Backbone as a ProteinNet text record, in pm:
[ID]
protein_1_A
[PRIMARY]
MTDSMYQGALWLATAAPLIWFTTTIFATRASRGWVRWVWLIAGVVLLVPWPFLMMGAVGR
[TERTIARY]
316.1	278.5	349.6	479	554.3	507.2	476.6	430.5	295.3	207.3	77.8	92.9	184.5	208.8	267.6	357.4	415.5	307.6	220	112.6	18.2	-12	-97.9	-35.1	93	163.5	173.4	192.9	201.1	68	-41.7	-173.1	-204.5	-167.1	-191.9	-109.5	15.5	99.9	47.3	-6.5	-63.2	-190.6	-269	-395.6	-379	-263.3	-242.9	-279.3	-239.6	-280.1	-431.6	-499.2	-644.7	-710.6	-658.3	-711	-690.1	-570.9	-543.2	-635.4	-649.8	-734.4	-879.4	-933.6	-1071.6	-1092	-1000.5	-1011.1	-1004	-915.1	-902.4	-1028.9	-1085.2	-1206.9	-1321.4	-1338.8	-1448.8	-1424	-1299.4	-1269.6	-1271.9	-1249.9	-1244.4	-1364.3	-1474.3	-1593.8	-1640.7	-1638.3	-1689.4	-1580.9	-1458.9	-1347.8	-1334.4	-1249.6	-1219.9	-1138.1	-1136.3	-1066.3	-917.4	-855.4	-710.3	-671.3	-758.5	-728.3	-724.5	-818.4	-819.6	-692.7	-650.3	-528.7	-405.2	-400.2	-285.1	-276.8	-389.8	-388.8	-355.6	-403	-369.2	-220.7	-163.7	-19.5	62	14.6	82.9	83.8	-24.2	-29.1	69.4	85.5	183.5	324.2	354.8	488.7	511.6	410.2	426.1	426.5	355.2	337.8	429.1	505.3	597	707.6	747.5	852.1	991	1027.9	1153.4	1277.4	1291.3	1411.9	1423.6	1312	1316.7	1358.6	1307.8	1342.2	1487.6	1534.8	1671.1	1776.8	1748.4	1849.7	1808.3	1687.1	1636	1662.7	1561.1	1575.2	1606.2	1551	1569.9	1704.8	1752.1	1875.3	2001.8	1993.2	2116.7	2137.5
2486.3	2364.2	2244.5	2256.2	2144.8	2112.5	2216.9	2195.4	2122.7	2157.2	2089.8	1944.9	1918.7	1780.8	1699.2	1760.2	1692.3	1660.7	1757.7	1735.5	1625.1	1622.9	1518.3	1380.3	1370.7	1243.4	1200.6	1296.3	1265.4	1210.2	1272.6	1223.9	1087.9	1068.9	940	829.5	858.9	760.3	729.1	828.2	806.6	723.2	743.7	672.2	535.1	502.6	377.8	253.1	240.4	120	107.3	216.9	213.7	178.3	233.8	201.9	54.2	2.2	-139.8	-230	-197.2	-276.9	-277.8	-161.2	-151.5	-224.8	-206.6	-274.7	-425.1	-472.5	-615.8	-673.4	-604.5	-652.7	-662.2	-558.6	-559.5	-653.7	-666.1	-749.7	-898.9	-933.7	-1075.4	-1118.2	-1048.2	-1083.1	-1225	-1266.6	-1398.8	-1506.2	-1468.9	-1564	-1634	-1732.7	-1801.7	-1710.7	-1745.8	-1664.1	-1654.2	-1762.4	-1759.3	-1668.2	-1652.6	-1562.5	-1418.6	-1384.4	-1249.5	-1224.6	-1323.1	-1306.5	-1293	-1367.1	-1355.4	-1214.5	-1159.6	-1024.5	-920	-939	-844.9	-851.3	-970.2	-983.8	-925.5	-944.6	-883.5	-731.1	-674.9	-530.8	-484.7	-563.2	-528.5	-528	-628.4	-637.2	-523.9	-490.6	-386.2	-245.4	-224.1	-88.5	-52.7	-147.7	-115.5	-24.9	75.7	166.6	102.6	21.1	-53.9	34	144.7	227.2	278.1	314.5	361.3	248.2	129.7	18.3	-26.1	-23.4	-71.2	31.9	159.1	261.5	362.5	353.8	451.2	410	422.2	399.3	253.9	160.2	19.3	-30.2	20.8	-27.5	16.5	114	166.1	111.7
-916.6	-985.6	-923.5	-901.5	-844.8	-704	-628.2	-491.8	-489.3	-580.6	-583.7	-629.1	-719.3	-762.3	-647.9	-571.4	-456.1	-353.5	-327.8	-231.2	-278.1	-407.1	-461.2	-447.4	-479.2	-466.4	-320.6	-231.9	-89	-37.9	-75.2	-33.4	-94	-219.6	-283.5	-218.6	-185.2	-117.9	22.1	88.2	221	212.9	109.2	95	29.4	-23.8	-98.1	-17.5	109.2	183.7	199.6	225.7	238.8	104.9	-3.2	-136	-167.1	-136.8	-162.8	-79.9	47.5	136.2	87	56.3	11.3	-120.9	-213.8	-342.4	-325.4	-239.7	-216.2	-154.3	-57.4	7.3	-93.2	-174.3	-270.7	-387.7	-432.4	-548.9	-516	-389.3	-352.7	-267.7	-280.8	-202.8	-229	-354	-389.2	-387.8	-355.6	-357	-222.6	-221	-94.7	-2.8	124.1	222.8	199.5	154	135.4	20	-78.6	-191	-140.6	-54.6	2.6	83.2	161.6	241.8	154.3	45	-46.1	-102.8	-144.2	-198.7	-92.2	30	137.7	171.1	174.6	201.1	86.6	-37.1	-152.3	-138.6	-88.6	-66.8	38.5	142.7	246.9	188	107.8	48.1	-50.8	-129.4	-230.5	-171.9	-64	-12.8	104.4	154.3	264.2	209.2	283.1	234.3	246.4	150.2	156.4	171.6	99.8	120.2	263.7	324.1	462.7	555.9	532.2	620.1	601.6	478.1	452.5	490.9	472.4	496.7	601.8	649	744.7	887.3	969.2	1112.6	1144.2	1070.7	1101.6	1052.6	938.7	879.7	950.3	1038.8	1101.6	1238.2
[MASK]
++++++++++++++++++++++++++++++++++++++++++++++++++++++++++++

């Protein structure tokens, strides 16, 4: 059970950027271009692996 939950979370985390991108494109179809860019940049900030960047390969 735990292994299947881990695998599900791993796949969901891997697919999160694609899900965010697709949702942003479809949700902002009728909006101005800058609104779409704001939402895409918000996705980059929210989905970047901050612990890895701060303490992982980049932080050392």
